[in-house]
C-alpha positions in Angstrom: 0.0 0.0 0.0 1.0 3.6 -0.6 0.0 6.9 1.0 -2.4 7.4 -1.9 -4.4 4.2 -1.0 -6.5 6.1 1.5 -9.4 3.6 1.8 -7.1 0.5 1.8 -5.1 2.1 4.7 -8.3 2.9 6.6 -9.5 -0.7 6.2 -6.2 -2.1 7.3 -6.1 0.2 10.3 -9.6 -0.8 11.3 -8.6 -4.4 11.2 -5.3 -4.0 12.9 -6.4 -1.6 15.6 -10.1 -2.4 16.3 -9.7 -1.1 19.8 -8.6 2.3 18.7 -10.9 5.3 18.2 -9.7 6.9 15.0 -11.3 10.2 16.1 -9.0 10.4 19.1 -5.7 9.3 17.5 -3.1 12.0 17.0 -1.3 12.3 13.7 2.0 11.1 14.9 0.5 7.9 16.3 -1.6 7.5 13.1 1.5 7.8 10.9 3.4 5.3 13.0 0.4 2.9 12.8 0.4 3.2 9.0 4.1 2.7 8.8 3.8 -0.5 10.9 1.2 -2.1 8.6 2.7 -5.2 7.0 1.5 -4.3 3.5 2.6 -0.7 3.6 5.5 0.1 1.3 6.0 3.8 0.7 8.4 6.5 1.6 7.6 7.9 5.1 8.8 11.3 3.9 5.8 11.5 1.5 3.3 11.7 4.3 1.7 15.0 5.1 -1.2 16.4 7.2 -3.6 16.3 4.3 -3.0 12.6 3.8 -3.3 11.8 7.5 -6.6 13.8 7.7 -8.0 11.8 4.7 -6.9 8.5 6.2 -8.4 9.4 9.6 -11.7 10.4 8.1 -11.8 7.2 6.0 -11.1 5.2 9.1 -13.9 6.9 10.9 -16.2 6.2 8.0 -15.0 2.6 7.9 -16.1 1.8 11.4 -19.4 3.8 11.3 
């Protein structure tokens, strides 16, 4: 997965961290959770706040 795979990242996060409330996670923890996903393979330096906001919102939508 890449940073641009917003919905795939959200699904993977919801599976890997079912006990986490995505509305309460800070961006540093969110980024680290994404980097720790086994299928994630992208440059950590390509992450930005806009991407993290999109992933967080998609994760919230995924569990709603």
